[in-house]
Each structure stands twice: as structure tokens, then as C-alpha cells.
C-alpha positions as CSV (number, residue, x, y, z in Angstrom):
1,X,55.1,-22.8,-28.3
2,X,54.0,-23.3,-31.9
3,X,50.7,-21.5,-32.6
4,X,49.2,-22.9,-35.8
5,X,45.8,-23.1,-37.4
6,X,43.8,-22.3,-40.5
7,X,40.9,-20.5,-41.9
8,X,37.7,-22.2,-40.8
9,X,34.0,-21.8,-41.4
10,X,31.4,-19.9,-39.4
11,X,28.0,-21.5,-40.1
12,X,24.5,-20.3,-39.5
13,X,23.7,-23.4,-37.3
14,X,26.8,-23.5,-35.1
15,X,28.6,-20.2,-35.5
16,X,31.7,-19.9,-33.3
17,X,31.1,-23.4,-31.8
18,X,31.4,-24.9,-35.3
19,X,34.5,-22.9,-36.0
20,X,36.1,-24.3,-32.8
21,X,35.1,-27.9,-33.6
22,X,36.5,-27.6,-37.1
23,X,39.7,-26.1,-35.8
24,X,40.1,-29.0,-33.3
25,X,39.6,-31.5,-36.0
26,X,42.7,-30.2,-37.8
27,X,44.9,-30.3,-34.7
28,X,45.0,-26.5,-34.4
29,X,45.5,-24.2,-31.4
30,X,44.7,-21.1,-33.4
31,X,42.2,-20.2,-36.2
32,X,40.6,-17.5,-38.3
33,X,37.2,-17.0,-39.7
34,X,34.7,-14.5,-41.3
35,X,31.6,-13.7,-39.2
36,X,29.6,-13.7,-42.5
37,X,30.2,-14.0,-46.2
38,X,33.2,-11.9,-47.2
39,X,31.5,-10.5,-50.4
40,X,28.2,-9.2,-49.0
41,X,26.6,-7.5,-46.0
42,X,24.3,-10.3,-44.8
43,X,25.0,-10.9,-41.1
44,X,23.1,-13.2,-38.9
45,X,22.5,-12.4,-35.2
46,X,25.1,-13.9,-32.9
47,X,23.9,-16.7,-30.6
48,X,25.3,-16.1,-27.1
49,X,24.7,-19.7,-26.0
50,X,26.8,-21.0,-29.0
51,X,29.5,-18.4,-28.1
52,X,29.6,-19.6,-24.5
53,X,29.8,-23.3,-25.6
54,X,32.6,-22.3,-28.0
55,X,34.6,-20.6,-25.3
56,X,34.2,-23.5,-23.0
57,X,35.4,-25.9,-25.7
58,X,38.4,-23.7,-26.5
59,X,39.4,-23.7,-22.8
60,X,39.1,-27.5,-22.7
61,X,41.4,-27.8,-25.8
62,X,44.0,-25.1,-24.8
63,X,43.0,-22.7,-27.5
64,X,43.7,-19.1,-26.3
65,X,41.2,-16.5,-27.5
66,X,44.2,-14.3,-28.2
67,X,45.1,-16.7,-31.0
68,X,41.8,-16.4,-32.7
69,X,41.4,-13.9,-35.5
70,X,38.5,-12.6,-37.5
71,X,39.1,-11.5,-41.1
72,X,37.2,-8.4,-42.3
73,X,35.1,-8.8,-45.5
74,X,36.6,-7.9,-48.9
75,X,33.9,-5.4,-49.7
76,X,35.4,-2.9,-47.2
77,X,37.7,-0.5,-49.1
78,X,39.0,2.4,-47.0
79,X,41.4,3.4,-49.8
80,X,38.7,4.6,-52.2
81,X,37.5,8.1,-51.8
82,X,36.2,8.6,-55.3
83,X,32.8,7.5,-54.0
84,X,32.2,9.0,-50.6
85,X,29.1,7.0,-50.1
86,X,31.1,3.7,-50.5
87,X,33.9,5.1,-48.3
88,X,31.5,6.0,-45.5
89,X,29.7,2.6,-45.9
90,X,33.1,0.9,-45.5
91,X,33.7,2.8,-42.2
92,X,30.3,2.0,-40.9
93,X,30.4,-1.7,-41.9
94,X,33.9,-2.1,-40.4
95,X,32.6,-0.7,-37.1
96,X,29.8,-3.2,-37.1
97,X,32.2,-6.1,-37.8
98,X,34.4,-4.9,-35.0
99,X,31.5,-4.8,-32.6
100,X,30.7,-8.4,-33.7
101,X,34.3,-9.3,-32.7
102,X,33.7,-7.7,-29.3
103,X,30.5,-9.7,-28.8
104,X,32.5,-12.9,-29.6
105,X,35.3,-11.9,-27.3
106,X,37.8,-11.7,-30.1
107,X,40.3,-8.9,-30.0
108,X,42.0,-8.9,-33.5
109,X,40.7,-8.4,-37.0
110,X,42.7,-8.7,-40.2
111,X,41.9,-6.1,-42.8
112,X,43.1,-5.6,-46.4
113,X,44.1,-1.9,-46.6
114,X,42.2,-1.4,-49.8
115,X,42.7,-0.4,-53.4
116,X,43.0,3.3,-54.4
117,X,41.2,2.7,-57.8
118,X,43.0,5.7,-59.3
119,X,43.0,8.1,-56.3
120,X,46.7,7.6,-55.9
121,X,48.7,5.9,-53.1
122,X,49.3,9.0,-51.0
123,X,45.6,9.9,-51.0
124,X,44.7,6.3,-50.2
125,X,47.1,6.2,-47.2
126,X,45.4,9.3,-45.8
127,X,41.9,8.0,-46.4
128,X,42.7,4.6,-44.8
129,X,44.2,6.2,-41.7
130,X,41.3,8.7,-41.4
131,X,38.8,5.9,-41.8
132,X,40.5,3.8,-39.2
133,X,40.7,6.6,-36.7
134,X,36.9,7.0,-37.0
135,X,36.5,3.2,-36.5
136,X,38.8,3.2,-33.4
137,X,36.7,5.9,-31.8
138,X,33.8,3.4,-31.8
139,X,35.5,0.1,-30.9
140,X,38.3,-1.5,-29.0
141,X,39.1,-4.1,-31.6
142,X,42.7,-4.2,-32.9
143,X,43.0,-4.0,-36.7
144,X,45.8,-5.9,-38.4
145,X,46.7,-4.4,-41.8
146,X,47.5,-7.3,-44.1
147,X,50.6,-7.0,-46.4
148,X,49.4,-7.2,-50.0
149,X,50.7,-8.6,-53.3
150,X,50.4,-5.3,-55.2
151,X,47.7,-6.6,-57.5
152,X,46.0,-3.7,-59.4
153,X,45.9,-0.6,-57.3
154,X,46.3,-2.4,-53.9
155,X,47.8,-0.4,-51.1
156,X,50.0,-2.0,-48.5
157,X,52.3,-3.9,-50.8
158,X,55.4,-2.5,-49.0
159,X,56.3,-2.1,-45.4
160,X,56.8,1.6,-46.1
161,X,53.2,2.0,-47.1
162,X,52.0,0.1,-44.1
163,X,54.3,2.2,-41.9
164,X,52.8,5.5,-43.4
165,X,49.3,4.3,-42.5
166,X,50.3,3.3,-38.9
167,X,52.1,6.6,-38.4
168,X,48.8,8.5,-39.0
169,X,46.8,6.4,-36.5
170,X,46.0,8.2,-33.3
171,X,45.6,5.1,-31.1
172,X,48.7,3.1,-31.9
173,X,47.6,0.3,-29.5
174,X,44.8,-0.6,-31.8
175,X,46.8,-1.0,-35.0
176,X,49.0,-3.9,-36.1
177,X,50.1,-6.0,-39.1
178,X,49.3,-9.3,-40.6
179,X,52.1,-10.8,-42.7
180,X,51.1,-13.0,-45.6
181,X,53.8,-15.1,-47.0
182,X,52.3,-15.4,-50.5
183,X,51.6,-11.7,-50.6
184,X,55.1,-10.9,-49.4
185,X,56.7,-13.0,-52.1
186,X,54.3,-11.9,-54.9
187,X,55.0,-8.3,-53.7
188,X,58.7,-8.7,-54.3
189,X,60.1,-9.7,-50.8
190,X,62.5,-12.7,-50.9
191,X,61.2,-15.3,-48.5
192,X,64.5,-17.3,-49.2
193,X,66.1,-14.7,-46.9
194,X,63.4,-14.2,-44.3
195,X,65.8,-12.9,-41.7
196,X,66.3,-9.9,-44.0
197,X,62.6,-9.3,-44.0
198,X,62.6,-9.4,-40.2
199,X,65.4,-6.8,-40.2
200,X,63.3,-4.6,-42.6
201,X,60.4,-4.7,-40.1
202,X,62.8,-3.9,-37.2
203,X,64.2,-0.9,-39.0
204,X,60.7,0.6,-39.3
205,X,59.8,-0.4,-35.7
206,X,57.1,-2.7,-37.1
207,X,58.1,-6.1,-35.9
208,X,56.3,-5.5,-32.6
209,X,53.2,-4.8,-34.5
210,X,52.9,-8.2,-36.2
211,X,49.8,-9.9,-34.7
212,X,49.2,-12.6,-37.2
213,X,51.0,-14.5,-40.0
214,X,49.1,-16.0,-43.0
215,X,51.0,-19.0,-44.2
216,X,50.6,-19.6,-47.9
217,X,52.8,-20.9,-50.6
218,X,52.6,-19.1,-54.0
219,X,51.8,-20.2,-57.5
220,X,53.9,-17.4,-59.0
221,X,57.4,-16.2,-58.9
222,X,58.5,-13.5,-56.5
223,X,57.5,-10.0,-57.6
224,X,54.7,-11.2,-59.9
225,X,52.0,-9.1,-58.0
226,X,49.4,-11.8,-58.8
227,X,48.3,-13.2,-55.4
228,X,47.6,-16.9,-56.1
229,X,47.9,-19.2,-53.1
230,X,49.4,-22.7,-53.3
231,X,49.4,-25.5,-50.9
232,X,52.1,-25.8,-48.2
233,X,55.4,-26.7,-49.9
234,X,53.8,-27.0,-53.3
235,X,54.6,-23.6,-54.6
236,X,57.5,-21.3,-55.5
237,X,58.2,-20.3,-51.9
238,X,58.8,-23.9,-50.9
239,X,58.5,-26.1,-47.8
240,X,61.8,-25.2,-46.1
241,X,61.3,-21.5,-46.5
242,X,57.8,-21.6,-45.0
243,X,59.0,-23.8,-42.1
244,X,61.7,-21.1,-41.4
245,X,59.0,-18.4,-41.3
246,X,56.8,-20.5,-38.9
247,X,59.6,-21.3,-36.5
248,X,61.3,-17.9,-36.6
249,X,62.0,-16.9,-33.0
250,X,60.9,-13.3,-33.5
251,X,57.4,-14.6,-34.4
252,X,57.2,-17.3,-31.8
253,X,54.2,-15.8,-30.0
254,X,52.3,-14.9,-33.2
255,X,49.5,-17.2,-34.5
256,X,50.2,-18.6,-37.9
257,X,47.1,-19.2,-40.1
258,X,46.9,-21.4,-43.2
259,X,44.8,-20.0,-46.1
260,X,45.9,-22.6,-48.6
261,X,43.4,-23.7,-51.2
262,X,41.2,-26.7,-50.8
263,X,42.2,-29.7,-53.0
264,X,39.0,-30.5,-54.9
265,X,36.3,-30.7,-52.2
266,X,38.7,-31.3,-49.3
267,X,40.3,-28.9,-46.9
268,X,44.1,-29.7,-46.6
269,X,44.7,-28.2,-43.2
270,X,44.9,-31.4,-41.1
271,X,47.7,-32.7,-43.2
272,X,49.4,-29.4,-43.7
273,X,49.4,-28.8,-39.9
274,X,50.9,-32.3,-39.5
275,X,53.7,-31.4,-42.0
276,X,54.4,-28.2,-40.0
277,X,54.5,-30.0,-36.6
278,X,56.7,-32.8,-37.9
279,X,58.7,-30.5,-40.2
280,X,58.4,-33.2,-42.9
281,X,57.1,-32.6,-46.4
282,X,54.1,-34.7,-47.5
283,X,54.4,-35.4,-51.2
284,X,51.1,-37.3,-51.2
285,X,48.8,-34.6,-49.9
286,X,46.0,-35.2,-52.5
287,X,46.0,-39.0,-52.0
288,X,46.0,-38.6,-48.2
289,X,43.0,-36.3,-48.4
290,X,41.0,-38.6,-50.6
291,X,41.7,-41.5,-48.3
292,X,40.8,-39.5,-45.2
293,X,37.7,-37.8,-46.4
294,X,36.6,-40.3,-49.1
């Protein structure tokens, strides 16, 4: 079964219930959200009644909680050990985010591995693994390390770097991977030959660790290391290649999440999901959005 959805909001007023309602409006059966702003530490208390109503609505609309993912905030950086106060803050804040996941009944959280900011990749890999081992001693949440584009000093731009982190994790059941198509392409992987990418994952015994796929086209050529998302089929990866990723049999049971940019003030996800379900490219995405939301 196709598992497709998008990034959705998590508002003060409706929290998880609002996330579910937004997801349903797009025709999704999976979704991803932040439990608070990704760039700061402000977190509102969770409302158990809203969570209950959200779970009830998900069941009524055949959305499995296992296909719902939380994204960790960007301010967490486990790769930076230059400033130990910031490093320890990242560990503590990630633990708190994981506990929020547990309170919401969500089992998976996507995490950017981090940027080494001059500490070096090898040191960063050790510090990421050590930090995650501390996190896993406090929580049952599974962390999915996102593949990165290699912008600046980002760690996790290759499967080998991801593999090295995973090899150092004590509880292997709590660690996984989130593939991001834009990041893979910008990082130098050829989405034109996605079967080769699948084989690379298999060689490293990583395919079974894939717990989420971020579906994004790219505004840049492969290997650019820039990380600029484009709308579905409107970038350098292209419609057919993204469809091949989504319908790859080895990833059939993995939720696919759109993180494509809004067009003006409108979210494109309803129409992008329709493209994905029908396997037909929509050359009039902006016009359709204006008519629907205008």
C-alpha cells in the first residue's frame, strides 16, 4: 500500500488534532510535524484530550500511528563538541523531544546528524553516537538519521558516515535512517539510477534501517551540496525519478513524506499527492493552487 503524506503544522490551539485534520485534507495516510518551532526551545504543554481526539480521528481515517513521524528541531547538534555546554544541551533537549513523542504515542523521530563546525568528521561521528547512546538510555523513541546534502560541515552526507554512527550505537533497535531525495541528489547520489542506491544500502546492511523517506525535488544539479528543495517534478531530479523512488518495492512499507516548498502562501501537498497517486505530472500546479485556495 502506498504510504504518502507531507509535513504538517502543530498549532497551539489544536496540536496533534490539527495535524491530523490538515493531513486528511491533503489525502494523506502518513504525515510529519515538529512538536514546536524548529529553531527555538519554546514548547507548550501537550493536551491529552486533543491527543485522544487525534488518535480517534486517525483510526477513523486509516492513518496508522507507525506512519506518523516527528522531526527533531534544527537547533540540536550532536556533532559539535567544541562547546560542551551546547553539546550537553543538545542531548538534554533531544531527550525532552523524545519524551514528547512518547506522550503523543509516536515512535519515530527524524534527526539531522549535525555539523562538526571544524571538529572533524571522525570526532563528530563519535560525539553523535555517544550523544545518542545517552539519549537512548532515557527514552524508547527510535531516531532516524537523515541523509544530508553535505552543505558546510554537515555529517551524514554519505551512507558510510551514517553506517559508522549506527555501528557505534549500543541499542541498534532504536536507530534508523531517513532518506531524503533532495539531499541524496545534492550529496552526489544519482537518483536516475535509484536501484543502485538501494544496492548501496543493502551492501552496508542499511536498507532494513530505512524508516522514512523525505520526497523532495531539487533546485540544483546532483553533487552541488546546496540543499534547496523544489516542488514535485519541477526540479532536477524530475517526476519519473521521484515516482520510481516512491513506488520502489524495497520501500513499500516505508512512509514517504513531502517537504516541498509552499508556492506563495499555499501548501502544494494536496495536488502533489494527487500526482503521486495517479502517477501523472501536473504542469499547472500554481494555477490549481490559486483556484483551490483563492
